C-alpha positions in Angstrom: 70.3 109.1 117.4 73.7 109.9 118.7 76.0 112.4 117.1 79.3 111.0 115.8 82.1 112.2 117.5 84.6 114.2 115.4 88.1 114.6 116.2 89.4 118.3 116.3 91.0 119.3 113.1 94.6 119.7 114.3 94.3 115.9 115.6 93.3 114.9 112.0 96.0 117.2 110.5 98.8 115.5 112.8 97.5 111.9 111.9 97.7 112.8 108.2 101.4 114.2 108.7 102.3 111.0 110.7 100.8 108.8 107.9 103.0 110.7 105.2 106.1 110.5 107.5 105.7 106.9 108.0 105.2 106.4 104.3 108.3 108.2 103.3 110.3 106.2 105.8 109.1 102.8 104.2 109.8 104.1 100.9 113.4 105.1 101.9 114.0 101.8 103.6 112.7 100.0 100.5 114.9 102.1 98.2 117.8 101.4 100.5 117.2 97.6 100.5 116.9 97.7 96.6 120.3 99.4 96.3 121.9 97.1 98.6 120.6 94.1 96.5 121.8 95.8 93.1 125.2 96.4 94.8 125.4 92.9 95.9 124.5 91.6 92.4 127.2 94.0 90.9 129.7 92.7 93.1 128.8 88.9 92.4 127.3 88.5 95.9 123.7 87.9 95.1 121.6 87.0 98.1 120.0 83.9 96.5 122.6 81.3 95.9 123.1 80.1 92.2 122.2 76.7 91.7 124.5 74.8 89.3 
């Protein structure tokens, strides 16, 4: 039976930090897009055209 290779602790730590940073960036982008949509709606420039 072979031993499972383990990544060194510092490598795992950097992976976790990278995941957190990527998650924060995605959250910021989503917030920015949501604000832009809300601004557009407030100014009567909704992204989806209103059908009469």
